[in-house]
N, C-alpha and C positions, 0 to 999 in steps of 0.2 A: 494417108491423109494426116496433116499436121494437127497437133493439139489445138492450136489457135483456130484453124478452119473448123474443126469439130465443135469447138465451143461456140463459134459464131452460128453454125448450122443449128445447134441445139437451142441457142438463144432465140433465133428466128422462129424455130418450130414452137417453142414453148410460149412465146409472146404473140403468136399469130391468132387472130380471132376466127380463122377458118379451121374447122375440124380437119385433122389430117392423121396419117399413120406414118410412123418412123421406125425403121429397123436399124439397129446398131449391130454391125457384124465385125468379127475379128477372131483371132486365135484365143484359145483358152488362156485366162490369166492376164489379158491385156488391159483390163480396167474398164470394161464397158459398163458394168453395173455401177461401179464407183463414179465414173464420169456422168452417168445419167442422174444419179442421186445428187451429186454435187451441183449439176446444172439446175435441177428442180429447186434445190435449196437456194441457189444464188438468184434465181428469177421468180421465186414464189409469189412475190407481191405483184408481178407483171403478168402472171398467167391469167388469161381471161376466162377460163373455165373453172367451175367449182370442183369438178371431179375429172379424173382421167384414169385410164387403165394402163397397167404395166404388166407385160407377160414375159417371163423368162422362158427360154427354150431348153434350159437345163433339165435333163431327164425326159424330154419329150421325144418319143420315138415313132409317132405316127401323126397323120393329119387329124385323126379322131382325138388323140390326146391334146393336140394344139387347139382344136375347136372347144374341147371341154375346158381347157385352161382359160381361153378367151371368155367363155360364158361365165365362168366362176368369178 
């Protein structure tokens, strides 16, 4: 997926007033975390929610670990 399309999807996701879930996937070191943080910063004034959650799967080795990370 091109960077422009990814940025458009992130903008639409971040500025939507409908609660949603988004998963960014890709190989290690492709810039997923950087892209996410850059999109949040670029659209921070247009995000309709006061709070959001971000969960990295780095180091997660089980569904139990993932559930714990989401709850924390």
